[in-house]
N, C-alpha and C positions, 0 to 999 in steps of 0.2 A: 685620541679615538679615530680621527681622520687618517692619521698615519698608519694605524694598526690595520685599517680596512684595506689599504693598498700596498703595504710594505712588502709582502711576499711576492706579489706579482712584479713590482718594480725590481726587486732583487733578482728574480729569475730573468726578466727581460733584459735588464742592464748587464747582467753577467754574460748573456749570449752576445751582446753587442760589443763589449769592450774586451772580452776574453779573460777577465780577472774576476774572481768571486767577489760579490758585493754583499755586505752585511748591513742591516739597519736595526737600530735599537729604539726603544721608547724613551721618554724624557728621564727615566730613572736608570737607564743603561741595560735593560733586559732586551735580549734579541727578539725581534718580531718579524724579521725578514732575512733569510739566510740561504746559502747555496746548499748546505747540508741540513736537512730537516731535523736531524737529531739534536741540533744546537738551539732549536727554538725554545725560548724561555730561559736560556742561560743568562746569568748576570755577567756582563762584560766590564771588568774594572777599568779597562782602557777607554771604553766608550763613556763611562761615567766620568772619567777625568776630562775628556773632551767637552762634555756637556757643562761641567763645572767651570772649566777655563774659558769656554765659549770661543774656541779658536782651533785652527788646524793643528794636528799633532801627528808626528811620524813615529812609528814604533818599529824598532829593529829587533833582531833576534834576542839581544840581551834584555830588552824592555819587556818581553813577554815570557821569559824563561820561568818565571815564578807563577805563571797563570795557566793552568791546564785548559785546553780547548780554546785558547786565545792565540791568534796568529799575527805575525808581523804585517805591517802595512801602513796606510795613512787614513786618518779619519777626520771628519769635520762635523760641526753641529748643524742641525737642520732648524732654520728660523722661519717662522710663519707669523706674520703680523707682530713682529718684534718680540716674539716669544719662542724659546727653545722647546721644540716638541720631540726631539730625539737626536740621533747621530747616525752618520753613514760612514762606512769604511770600505776601502778597497784592499783586499788581502793580496800580498805579494808585491805591492808597489811601496817600496821603502825609501827609495832615493829621494833626496831633497832637491830634485831637479825640476825644470820647467814642465816636462811631460807629465810627471806625477802630479804636480800642482794643478795643471790644466785638467787632468783626468778627474780629480776629486772635486774641483770647482764645477766641472760640467755635470757630474752626477748629483752633487748637492743642489745646483740650480734647477736641474731637471725635477728632482723630488719636490723642491719648494714650489715650483710652478704647478705641478700636478696637485699638490695640497691646496694651493690657492684656488685652482679651478674646481676642485672637489667641494671646497667650502662655498664657493659662489653658487655651485649647482644646488647644494643643500639649502642655502639661504633662499635661492629662487624657488625651490620646491616648497619650502616652508611658507613663503609668501603666497605662492599659488594655492596651497592647501587652505590657507587662511581665507583667501577670497572665495574658494569653493564653499567653505563653511558659511561665510557671510551670505552668499547667494542662496544656499540651501535654506538658511533661516528666513530669507525674504520669500522665496517661492513656496515654502511649506508653512507659512505663517497661519496660525489659527487664533482668531481673536478671543476664543473661549479658553485657550490654554496658554497663549504667549503674550508678553508685554511688548507692544509695538514701540514704545519709547525706548526700551532697552536695546532693541535691534537698531534703532536710529542712532543711539549713543555708540553702539559698537561700530556702526558704519563710520561715524565721525572720528572715532578713535583711529580708524584705519585710513582716514582721509577722504571719506565719501559722504556727501550730503544727500540724503534721500528725499529732501523736501524740494529739490529742483526738478525740472521736467526731464523725463527720460522716456525712452522706448525700450521694450524688451525684444531682443533678437534671439531667435532659436535657430541653432545649427544642428542638423542631423546628418551624420556621416553614413553613407551607404556604399556597398561594394558595387563596382562596375559590372561584375559578373556573379550571378547567384551561385555558381559552382565553386567559387573561391573557398578554399578550406583554411587558408592562413589566418590564424588568430592575430588580432592587432596587438602589437607589443607596447610596453610602456614608453619606449623610446619613440616609436611612431606616434603615439598619442601626444607626447610632449612636443614633437615637431609640428604636428597639426595645430596644436594650441599656439605655437609661435607664429605660424603662417596666418592664422585668424587674427592674432593680436596685431601683426604688422599691417594688415589690410583694413581692419575695421575699428581699431582704437586710435584716436587722434586727439583725445582730450584727457586731461588729468582726472576728470570725473568718470571716465569710461572704465568699466571693470568687466572682466571675463572670467567665467568659471566652468568647471567640468561637472556635468550632472551624472553622466555615465560614460562608458567607453565610446558610445555612439552619439552622444548628445552634449552640446556645449550651449552656454547661455551668455549673452552680452547685455548688460544694463548700460545703455548708451545715453550720454547727455545730449539733449536737444536744446538749442538756443531759442531765442524769442521768435526767430523766423519760422520755426516749425519744420515739418517735413516738406520742404520745397521740392519742386520737380528736379532741380539741380542735385539735391541730396539723394533723391531716389535713384536718379541716373548714376550717381557715383556708387551707390550700393550695388546696383545691377552690374556695373563695370567691374567692381571689386569681386563680386560673386563669380563672374566669368573667369577672372584672373586666378582666383583661389582654386577654382575647379580644374583649371588647366594644370596647375602645379600638383594638386592632389591626385589627379588621374595619372600623370606621367611618373610621379614618385612612388605612389602607394597603391594605385589601382582602385581608388575610391573617389567618390564625389560628395559634395555637400549640398543638401537642400536647405535653403536659408529663408527664414520668414521673419517679418518685422511686425510688431504689435502696434497698439495705439499709444499716443503720447499721454503721459500721466505722471503723477508724483506720489510719494508716500508708499508705505509697504503694501497695503492692500491694492493700491493702484497698479504697482509693478506686478503684483501677483496676477491681476486681471489682464494686464498687457501680455504676460507670459502665456496665459491660457488662450488668449485670442490669437497670438502668433502660432501656438501649437496647433490649434484647430485649423488655421489657415494652411499650414504645412501638411497636415494630415489629409485634409480634403483635397488639396491639389495633387497629393500622391495617389489618392483613390481615383482621381480623374485621369490618371496617367499623364498629367501635365508635365511636359519636358522643360518647363521654365524652372530653373534652379532657384530663382528668387521670387518670393510672393509677398504681397503687402496686404495685411488685414484691412487697411484703410481704404482699399479699392472696393467700391460698391459691388462689383461683380463677385469678388471673393466673399463679401458678406452674404450675398445671395446664395452662394454655394454652401456656406456654413448653415444658413437658415434651412435650406433644402435638406441638407444632411441630417438636421436635427428633427425633421418632421417624422412622425410615427409611420411605420410601414403601411398601416391601414388608412392613412389620411385620404388616399384617392380611391378608396373602394367603390365609391359611387360612380366613377367614370370608367371603371375597369371593363364593363360590358362594351363600351364604345371603343376601347383601346385593344380589346382581346383579338380582333381580326388582324390588327397590325402585329401584335406580339407573336401570334401563331404563323405569321407570314414568313416564308423562307428567306425573304430579303429584309428582314426586320432591322438588323444591325445597320445596313447601308441607309435605309429609309429614315430610321430614327436619327442617325447622325446627320443626315442631310437636312432634316427639319430643324434640329438643334442649331446647326451652323447658320441656316437661313434666318432663324429668329435672332441669333447673336450678331448677325450682319445687318441688323436693323431692317429686316425684310427687304433688303436690296438685292435683286437677282444677280447683278453684275458682281457685287462684292462677295456674295455667297459662293458664286461659281469660282471666283478667283481663290477664295479661302479653301475650297474643296478641290482645287486643281482639276476642274472639269469644265467642259464647254457649257455655255449658257443654256443651249437647247437640251443638253443632258440633264441639267438641273431642273428645267421646266418639266421634263418627262418624269423625273423622280417625284417632284411635288404633286403632279397630277395623279401619279400612282398612289401617293400618300393620301391625297384627298379622297380618291375613290374607295380606298380601303377603310379609312376612318370616318368618312362622311363629315369631316369638319370643314369649315369655311375659312380659307387662309386670309381672307380680308376682314375677318372678325377677330379683333384683338383678344376678346375674352376667350374665344375658342383656343386661340394660339397659346396664350399664356397658361391656360389650364393644362393643355397637353404637353407643353414645354416643361412645366414643373414636374409632371408625372414622369416624363422621359428622363429628366435630369436626376430625380431622386432614385430612379432605378439604374442609373449609370454610375452614381456616386458610390 
């Protein structure tokens, strides 16, 4: 089956390179790769003899005179994993000399190497598809419809224990430029998977799967130390390195988010949704950080704010309306948010806004005059801060 998929292309390419017609048969002697397409499907008695004898055979004019559409040359069996899967012949090379022997050996080895590589790719693809299916079972688990123990058994059969601590990592692939029209190819998709595997999988209990063309998921083993600062810094470093490669090779980048530590099927499902919420909220905030961590309290706050109903702050809208209607709303609202997130420190806020301290004070005074809130009153600040944040998310 493998040989049939690639035989015709190998025949055409090799014929161009060596200058002699190359024919390939299946394991029964039927031609599956030929220079003359009219010969496809013909039974080649001489190839059948080569397969049966499992050795090189030279055919001169007298050897082929009784077989129509069969030409003189040299042929050899094609062996893959100690099994004969067909034969290859070079038409016109009939001399039992070193050149002819080297030609057929080269072509035979080339075909066997391609078959080995094709089998490896198919096995790898099968393994990858199996992991994709396993992860889909985990993330789409429904306690009313599915048997959790059955999924755990399936995981153990593939070498993964879902009772140990893990975190779910969500990776979303985005285009660097919105106007890009190139659709992602399967080859590109597989190469991105390889890059993510190299940088984020370092334990035999780690597994990665494809959810869509734009989304990948890693169920990563976490040891007894938990998510230490060192591990988080490594995630951040690897995120930067992966994005550098993805941008230069494919014109895309990856937003990567990590969920909470958990175990069990439902726990992993929860970790996935937490990671997904974090990545979505940070995207809405136009956050340029490619890595986000659900376990960070600021990110949890952003998620909570994002989940609040739109009418949650209706009671304070009258106080905020003059600010909303002000021509400088965007600048003043952002200034106030940064001021709050800088722990109400004027110097830090000015530095984070890249403005002079006096400019910050001027903006805050403007903000106070418009809204009538007291910046020294924490309750005032947190209420307005939440309102502005929910309308910016």
